[in-house]
C-alpha positions as a Markdown table, in Angstrom:
| # | Residue | x | y | z |
|---|---|---|---|---|
| 1 | Unk | 61.3 | 8.8 | 102.4 |
| 2 | Unk | 59.4 | 6.2 | 100.4 |
| 3 | Unk | 56.1 | 4.7 | 101.5 |
| 4 | Unk | 57.9 | 1.4 | 102.1 |
| 5 | Unk | 60.5 | 3.1 | 104.3 |
| 6 | Unk | 57.8 | 5.0 | 106.3 |
| 7 | Unk | 55.9 | 1.7 | 106.8 |
| 8 | Unk | 59.0 | -0.1 | 108.0 |
| 9 | Unk | 59.9 | 2.7 | 110.4 |
| 10 | Unk | 56.4 | 2.8 | 111.8 |
| 11 | Unk | 56.4 | -1.0 | 112.2 |
| 12 | Unk | 59.8 | -0.8 | 113.9 |
| 13 | Unk | 58.5 | 1.8 | 116.4 |
| 14 | Unk | 55.2 | -0.1 | 117.0 |
| 15 | Unk | 57.0 | -3.4 | 117.5 |
| 16 | Unk | 59.5 | -1.8 | 120.0 |
| 17 | Unk | 56.5 | -0.3 | 121.9 |
| 18 | Unk | 54.6 | -3.6 | 121.9 |
| 19 | Unk | 57.6 | -5.6 | 123.1 |
| 20 | Unk | 58.3 | -3.0 | 125.8 |
| 21 | Unk | 61.8 | -2.3 | 124.5 |
| 22 | Unk | 63.6 | 0.9 | 123.7 |
| 23 | Unk | 64.5 | 1.5 | 120.1 |
| 24 | Unk | 68.0 | -0.1 | 120.0 |
| 25 | Unk | 69.2 | 2.3 | 117.4 |
| 26 | Unk | 69.8 | -0.4 | 114.9 |
| 27 | Unk | 69.9 | 0.5 | 111.2 |
| 28 | Unk | 66.8 | -1.2 | 109.9 |
| 29 | Unk | 68.1 | -1.3 | 106.4 |
| 30 | Unk | 71.2 | -3.1 | 107.6 |
| 31 | Unk | 69.1 | -5.7 | 109.3 |
| 32 | Unk | 67.0 | -6.1 | 106.1 |
| 33 | Unk | 70.2 | -6.4 | 104.1 |
| 34 | Unk | 71.4 | -9.1 | 106.5 |
| 35 | Unk | 68.1 | -11.0 | 106.0 |
| 36 | Unk | 68.6 | -10.8 | 102.2 |
| 37 | Unk | 72.2 | -12.1 | 102.4 |
| 38 | Unk | 71.1 | -15.0 | 104.5 |
| 39 | Unk | 68.2 | -15.8 | 102.3 |
| 40 | Unk | 70.3 | -15.8 | 99.1 |
| 41 | Unk | 73.5 | -17.2 | 100.4 |
| 42 | Unk | 72.1 | -20.0 | 102.6 |
| 43 | Unk | 68.4 | -20.7 | 102.0 |
| 44 | Unk | 65.3 | -18.5 | 102.3 |
| 45 | Unk | 64.2 | -19.7 | 105.7 |
| 46 | Unk | 67.6 | -18.7 | 107.0 |
| 47 | Unk | 66.6 | -15.0 | 106.8 |
| 48 | Unk | 64.3 | -14.8 | 109.9 |
| 49 | Unk | 66.4 | -17.3 | 111.8 |
| 50 | Unk | 69.5 | -15.2 | 111.2 |
| 51 | Unk | 67.9 | -11.9 | 112.2 |
| 52 | Unk | 66.4 | -13.5 | 115.3 |
| 53 | Unk | 69.8 | -15.0 | 116.4 |
| 54 | Unk | 71.6 | -11.7 | 115.7 |
| 55 | Unk | 69.1 | -9.9 | 117.9 |
| 56 | Unk | 69.4 | -12.5 | 120.6 |
| 57 | Unk | 73.2 | -12.4 | 120.5 |
| 58 | Unk | 73.3 | -8.6 | 120.6 |
| 59 | Unk | 70.9 | -8.6 | 123.5 |
| 60 | Unk | 73.0 | -11.1 | 125.5 |
| 61 | Unk | 76.1 | -9.1 | 124.7 |
| 62 | Unk | 74.5 | -6.0 | 126.3 |
| 63 | Unk | 72.9 | -4.5 | 123.2 |
| 64 | Unk | 73.6 | -1.1 | 121.7 |
| 65 | Unk | 74.5 | 0.1 | 118.3 |
| 66 | Unk | 78.1 | -1.1 | 118.3 |
| 67 | Unk | 77.1 | -4.6 | 119.4 |
| 68 | Unk | 74.4 | -4.8 | 116.8 |
| 69 | Unk | 76.8 | -3.7 | 114.1 |
| 70 | Unk | 79.4 | -6.3 | 115.2 |
| 71 | Unk | 77.0 | -9.3 | 115.3 |
| 72 | Unk | 75.4 | -8.2 | 112.0 |
| 73 | Unk | 78.8 | -8.1 | 110.4 |
| 74 | Unk | 79.7 | -11.6 | 111.8 |
| 75 | Unk | 76.4 | -13.1 | 110.5 |
| 76 | Unk | 76.9 | -11.5 | 107.1 |
| 77 | Unk | 80.4 | -12.9 | 106.8 |
| 78 | Unk | 79.3 | -16.4 | 107.8 |
| 79 | Unk | 76.4 | -16.3 | 105.4 |
| 80 | Unk | 78.7 | -15.2 | 102.6 |
| 81 | Unk | 81.2 | -17.9 | 103.4 |
| 82 | Unk | 78.5 | -20.5 | 103.6 |
| 83 | Unk | 77.1 | -19.3 | 100.3 |
| 84 | Unk | 80.5 | -19.5 | 98.7 |
| 85 | Unk | 80.9 | -23.0 | 100.0 |
| 86 | Unk | 77.5 | -24.1 | 98.7 |
| 87 | Unk | 78.4 | -22.6 | 95.3 |
| 88 | Unk | 81.5 | -24.7 | 95.2 |
| 89 | Unk | 79.5 | -27.8 | 96.2 |
| 90 | Unk | 76.8 | -27.0 | 93.6 |
| 91 | Unk | 79.5 | -26.4 | 91.0 |
| 92 | Unk | 81.1 | -29.8 | 91.7 |
| 93 | Unk | 77.7 | -31.5 | 91.4 |
| 94 | Unk | 77.3 | -30.0 | 88.0 |
| 95 | Unk | 80.7 | -31.3 | 86.7 |
| 96 | Unk | 80.8 | -34.4 | 84.5 |
| 97 | Unk | 77.3 | -35.6 | 83.9 |
| 98 | Unk | 78.3 | -38.4 | 81.5 |
| 99 | Unk | 78.0 | -41.0 | 84.2 |
| 100 | Unk | 81.4 | -42.4 | 83.3 |
| 101 | Unk | 84.1 | -42.6 | 86.0 |
| 102 | Unk | 86.8 | -39.9 | 85.8 |
């Protein structure tokens, strides 16, 4: 395990203890991957908002590994779709730059 991984796992355990919650058994790397998808597909500030809302939604749905996996997958899909849509919008903005009507 790398120093980064050990640091993240220690932070995860410490944060769970500080917040008074049991380790939900979530795959930390999967959550980090979700943050990366949101940051790159939407905008950077979407990363913490996405992970917060995923945790909130999972908690409201009763928590547990299966619930976390499900809501992470939903959020990843939405971010990817949003990223694709924004790519299409950006692409259309970069079309004809001559200023003349089409």
